[in-house]
Structure formats: structure tokens, C-alpha cells
N, C-alpha and C positions, 0 to 999 in steps of 0.2 A: 321370560328369561332375559329378554332385552331390557325390560324395565329394571330388573335388579342390577344389571351392569352399569346403569347410569344413575342409580338411586343412592343418595348419601344422606345420613342424618347430620345436620349441622351441629357444631359444638354448643350452640344456644339451646338446642333440644335437650342435650344432656344436662345442662345447667337447670333448665326448667324441670326436667324429670327428677333431678336430685332434690329440688324444693318440694315436689309432690311426695317423694318418698319420706322426706323428713316430716312432712305434715302427717302422713299415716303413722309414723313412729310415735310422734307426739300424741296422736289420737288414742294410743294404748293407755296413756295416763290421763289425758283430758278428753273425754268423749265428744265435747263440743267441736274439737278439731277434725273429727271424722267427717262431718258434713262439709267443712271447708276443703278437706283433702279430696273428697269425692267431686266437688264442684271444680276444683283445680284440675283434676284428672280429666273430667269431661271437656273442660275448656281446652286443655292441651291437645286432646285427641281431635277435637273439632278444628283447631288451628292446623294440626298436621294434615287432616283430610283436605282443608282449604288449600294448603300449600301444594299438596299432591295434585289436586284438581287443576289449580292454576298452571302448574308446571308441566303436567302430562296430558290433561284432557280438555284444555281450553283452545286447542288448535293453534297455540302460540308456537313460535320457533325462534331460534337464535342463529345468526350467521357470523362467521369471522373469516376474513381473507387476509393473507399475507402478501404484501407488495414489496418487492425488492428487485434489484437488477439481476439479470441472468448471469452476470459475472461480477465478482468482487475484485477490488483493487488491493493487492497485497501490501500490508504495512500501513494502510489508510483506514480511516473511519468510514464505514459503509452504512448507509441509512436503510433501515427496515421499518415498514409501516404495517400496523394491524388495523384493518377496517372492520369495525364492529357494527352489527345491525340487529337491533331489538325488534322483533316482530310480535312480541307479546303486547297485549292491550293494558298492561300495568307496568309501573316502574319496576325495574329489577336491579339488583346488585350483583356484580360479577367479579370473579377472580380469573385472570387469564394466565396460562402458562404456555409459553411458546417453546417447542422442542427444537432448540438450536443444535447445530452440528457439534459433536463431541470434541472436535479440535479446539473449540473456544474455551472449553472447561468453565462454562458460565452456568451458575445455579441461581442467578438472581434475575432471570428474565421472566418476572411475574408482575402483574399489575392488578390493582384494585380500582374499580370504577363503578359508577352508577349511571344508568341510562333511562331516560324517560320512555314512555310507551311509544312504539312505532318511530324510533329515532335512530340515528347513526352517530358514531364517534370514531375518531382516528387516533391511535396511539403510535408513538414512534420511539425507536431506540437505535443504538449504533453498535456495530460489530467491527472489530479490528483483527483480521486474520494475519498470521505471521508465517504461514506456509502456503506455497502454491499447491494446487491440486483440486480434486473434486470433493465438495462438502455436501452433506445430506441433511436437510431439515426434515423434522417429523411433522405431526399434525399440531394443531392449536387446541389445547385443552381449555375449555371454558366452563366454569362452575357457576351456575345461575341460581340466585335466591330471590324470593319475594321480599317485601318489606318486613314480613314476620320472621323469616330466616330460621325456620325449624327444619326444613327439608332442602336439600341441594340436588339439582339435576346437572349432570355433566353432558356437555356437547363436545364431540370431536369434530372440529371444523377444519376446513382446508384439506389439502392433500400433501403427502410427502413430496418434497421438492429438492432437486439437485442443482447446485450452482458450482461454477468453476472459479477458482481464485487465480487471477492472472497477475503478472507484474504490474507495478503501480501506474496504471493508465490514468488514474485521477490526477496525478501530478502533471501529466502532459496537458490535461485540460486547464489546470491551474496556471501553468507557465504560459499557455496560449492566451488566456484571459488577461494575465498580467502584461503580456507583450502588447496586446491590443490597446490597453489603457496606459501604456508607457510607464508601468510601475515595476519593471524588472529589477531596478536598482534596490527596491524594497526587499527582494529576495537575495540580494548579494551579487547579482550578475553585473559585471562591469562593462562599461562602454569603452572599448579600446580605440585609441587614436591610430589611424592607418599610417603606415610608413610609406611615403611616396605615393605613386599612383598604382592602381590595380592594373594588371598586365593585359586585360582583355579590352580591346577597343570596341565601342558599341556604334557610335555614329557622330556626325558633325552637326552642330546646331548653332544658332545665333547666340551671341554673348548677352547675358542678362546680369544685372547688378548682383554681385555675390559670387560669380564664377571665378575660378582661379585663373589669374593672368598667365600662369605658366602653361595652361592648356590651350592657349591661342594657336590656331592653325593659320599661319601667315599666308600660305598659298591659297587656301580657301577664302581668306579675308581679301586678298588681292582680286580674286575672281568676282566675289560678290559685292565688293565695295562696302561691306559691313564686317564688323568684328565677328569672327567665327571661332568656336572653340571645339576641341575634341572632348567627347563624352566617354568616360570609361565606366566599366561595371565590374562588380566582383567576379572573379573567375569561378565558373560553375562546373558542375559535373565531375567534381573530384571525388575520389573514393575515400570513405571514412569507415574503417572497420573496427568494431569492438571485439577484442580478443579476450575471452573470459576463461580464466583458469578455474577448473572444477576440482582441483586436487584437495588434499587434506588441509592445506593452509587456509582455504576458504570456508572451512567448517566452523570457525570460531563464531559464537553468538554475540550479538549486541542488541539489547532491548528487544529480545524476542526473535529478531531476524538474524540469519547467518550473514557472513560477509559476502557470500555468493548472492544472496537476495539484494543486498545493497548494490553490488556490481551490476546485477541484472536491471534493477530500477534505474541506475545511472546510465547504463547503455541505452535504455529505452528513451530517456530524456535527450541525450546528446544525439541519438539517431533522428529524433523528431526535429530537433533544431537544425541538423545538417540538411534534412530533406526540405525544411522551410527555406533554407538558403540555397536550394536547388543543387546540393551535393548529393552524391549517392551514398546511402548508408547500408552496411552489411554487418553480419555477425559471424563469429567463429567461436566454438567452444572446444576445449581440449583438456586432457588429463594425462594418463599414461599413454594414451593414443589420441590421435586427432579424432574428435568426437562428432562435430557437426559444422556445417558450412552453409550460410545463406548469402548468395551473391549480392553485392551492393547494387542498389537501385533507388530510384526516386519516383516510381510509378504511384498511381493513386492508392493502391492497396498494399504498398510496401510496409507501412506500419502495422497493418493487420498480420502480414506474414511474420514480421519480427515478433509480435505478441505471441502468435501461435508457436513460433520456434522456441521462444524462451519459457513457455508455459510449464513444461515438465522437466526442466533441467535440474539435476541434483548433484550435490557434491559426493566425492568418494574419499576413501582414506588412503588412496594411492599417491605415489610421488609423481609430480608433473614431469613429462618428457619434452623438453624444448627442442631436442634434436629432431624429433618427428614433426613438431610444429614447423620448424625451419624448412624441412623438405616439402611439406604440404603448401606452405606459403609460396615457395618458388614455383610449384606446379600451377597454383591457382591465380596468383596475382602477377599479371604482366605489366600493369601500370603502377607508377609511383603512387602510394596511398598513405593516408594517415592511419597509423595503427595505435589504437588505445588499448593497452594491455593491462587488464585488471588482474592483479595477483597480490601477494603479500610476502614481505620479508621482515624478519625480526633481527637480523644481524648482517653485517657486511660479508661475513663468511658465506652465508647462504646465498647472497647476491653473486659473489665471485664465481660460484659454481655455474651460474647461468650467464654470466657477463659475456663470454665469447659468442654466444648465440645472439645476445642483444646487439653486440657490435655488428654482427652480420646483418641483422634486421635493419639497423640504422643506415647501412650503406645504400640500400635500395629504396628505403621508405623513411617516412618521418615517424619515429617511434616515441610514444609517451608511456612510460611505466607508471601505473597508478597503484598505490598501495596505501595502507591504513595506519593511522595513528592509534596507539593503544591508549584509550581514554582512561582505563584503570590506572595506568602508570602516571598519567597526569594528576589523577586524584591523590596518589601517594606522594608525588613530588610537591604538591601544593599544601599538603598537611604539615602541621608543626608537631612532630612526635614528642612525647614526654617520657619515653622509655628507650632502652637500648635496642629492643627488637624493632620499634618504629623507626629509629634512626638507621638501622641496618637496611630495612625495607626501602626507605627513602633513597639511600645511596645506590642500591641495586637498581631501583626504578629509574634513577637518573642516568645510570650507565646504559640501560636498555633504550631510553629515549635518545641518548646521544648516538647510539648505533643507527637509529632511524635517520638522524640528520646526516651522518656520515654516508649513508646509502645515497641520499640525494646528491651530496658532493661528488661521490664516486661516479654516478651516472653523468653528472654535468661535465666531468673531466673528459668523457668520451663523446661529448656532444649529444647526449641522450636526454630528452625532456622527461620530466617527472612531475607527479602530483602526489603529495603526502597530505591526506585529509582525514578528519574525523568521519566516521561512517555516516552520521546524519548530515554532514556538509558535502558529501561526495559529489552529488549531482551538480551542485552549484560550482564547485571547484573544477570539475571536468569541463563543464560548459564554458567557464571562463578561459580555460586553457585552449579549448577549440577556437574561441573567438580571438584570443591573443595570437594564435598561430596563423589564423586567416588574416588578421590585421598586419602581421609581420611578413606576410606572403611566403611563409615557410611551407605552406601546403599548396 
């Protein structure tokens, strides 16, 4: 019974069988073809028995193993490898079908390959998840043929495997590598010029060529009889909180990811940068009610805590309640902090409803309101329509885009910082804003 479950007749067998049948049909008219048909039938059966013997009774075997990370990075290409091992003493031809999680909706994860006897081969492909959560791989289906390819044997290799899709941690590694190689400008991250001196004094040292004359400490110079300068450092241990709106305004999709996913990935990046600069990074999520709070910190495992905290956050269709957020902020934040508020507004009217709360936030903290450009509107504005409907759509799109600019101006009138960015550029823009505020000593 187990034999029948893995036994398949290859399409080549049916082609050969069709030829044999035709020969027998012709033999009804021309007797000479009857001998040829008999010989063809005997040869075909002999080759089938040979295939069956090599695939089932020669003590050969085939192994396939899937190698991938225990967790995937959301919105990024994640590498998956298939390690194939031919334990037959003959060359085999194979077709591999990997049962990938249904969330990917991929039906093209199949490969054709040829392996020499007692050899191994590694195949590779990429998967890009667009939702966080738990994904389940199935087994690896391997269909093995000999060079004759009349019979196919199926091998079910590997074991079902579950992986978790986390916010885009691969981008963190990318940013760190770029920082080490001083190529952050290639990503669009700006180097900001500091305004004046940083306010934290570190120590006094001897003057060397290149030091700023304005930092000379004349009292220490008089005592040491050498030029001595004050050394300053960036102010550290400041709190940087990412406030993530989970209401219906963050449900909008862009290239497979929701705006919430872009906000989560961005908050992950800026938190990592803040911790590298020895600031404290924390997260808050909210919707109709205050949803979650991770206190700011810069300990060794803080980024792991942030990843786990953001892993299963989902949007809702509810209206965001900023009054409740204001109450919770007053309870939990005793120290002046940088608040990076991820939300979205489509009109000045929608902003004005929340503006009183934003002004209250800005009195005690440095508030940055982060919202999104509608890229579909940009496409409509840049088009050159050739009919009345297209012109109408372009005018309306221009009005909506103008509303976004007005939101930025309205926030600026009340001394509130803002970031208006395309979803794919969000992380870069927010990191630039953080660096700018640090350079201007506003944090």
C-alpha cells in the first residue's frame, strides 16, 4: 500500500504506451507490425521493471532539507534554501515542490534539477511576507526519475515547520552595516551640523590641532601651563517614544503592507538608532483605548523586547481616542521625552479635531507628528489627462495633496514638528528628523 502511495507513471510512459498501441492497431492490417509491436511491448515492460527496481529495490534513497531563519522579516526578501542529497547509485532527475505557507499565495515554488549519483545540490529562493504572525511550511515533495523516466517515485522530505514573521529586523542589520562602512548617505540619512556645543560636559584634555578654540579652559591652562580644552559629548539617556496609532486610518495598504506595518518598521529603525546613541527607546500603541506600553530603555535586550512587543500588533476599524492617550502619557511619562507619533490625516479638518491634544503634548514633550503622503494622488497629479474625467481627477487629487501641505503648516504654527513621507521612505525621514532634533538640541 505504501508503494502505491508513492508510485507514479511518468508522462513519457504514456507516450511510449501510445506508440505501442498504434503499432498493434497497424498490425491488424499489416501482420509484419505485430512482431514489432510485441517487441516494443516487451522492451517497454522491461524498462518499467528496471525503473521500479532502481527506484524501489536498489536500497537507494533521497533526502531534502529546508534551511531558513526561525523568523522572517516583514516586507523584506527572506532566503530559503533546499539542500538535496541523492543517495542512489545512478544519476536521477527530480522535480521539487516546496509547500510554502498559504499567506504567500505562491504556486511557482517548484524546481527541476539533475543530480549525479551520491551527490548533493543546494537550491535557493526568496519569500517576501507582508503580514506579521505565524506561518506554517509543509513538507518538501520530491519526484524522482531515472534517466529512462517511465516511472516516478515520490519522496516526502523534511518536516512541517512554523516560522514567525517579525517587523523588519533585516533593515536594522542593513542600517548597522551601512553605518560601519560610513555609507549611510547612500540610504538618504543626512549628517546634521550641530548648533553650538552639546550641553553635557565630559572632561578636560590637552589641546591638539583641530580642537575648537572656543572650548579652551583658561583656568586649567593657567594651572597646567599648556592649552587645555573642555570636551563635550552628546547628551545621553533621553527618552524616545514611538506612539503608534492602530485605528482605522492605519489600515490603508501600500505595496502589500498596511500603513501600520510601515509605522512599526520605522519605529523599529529609529529605536535602534536611539539606543546606539545611548538614548532610551520605548513604544506605545493606542486606538479607542490605550493599548500597550513598553517603558523606554537602552539595556542589552531592549531591541528584542521591542520586536516581541510589536510582533502581533494589528489595526482596528475604530476611531482613535487621543484624550485617553493624553491621560496615560501624563501618568507614565515624568521626564521630558521625544514623542514620535505615527498616524495619518487626509484633511486639515481631521487634524483640527485632535489639535488641542497635540498642543497639550507639545507643552511637556517634543512632539513629532508623522503621517503619510498618498502616492496614488502623486501619480494622478503627474499624469497628463486627455479627457474630462482625467482632468477632474487631477484637480481633485491636487486639492487633497494641498490639504497634506496645509496640515504641515498648521502644525508648524503651534511649534509642533512633523514628518510627511512616502511609505517606502518613512524610516529614512524619521531617522533624519531624530538626528536633526538631536543636532539642534531640542531633545
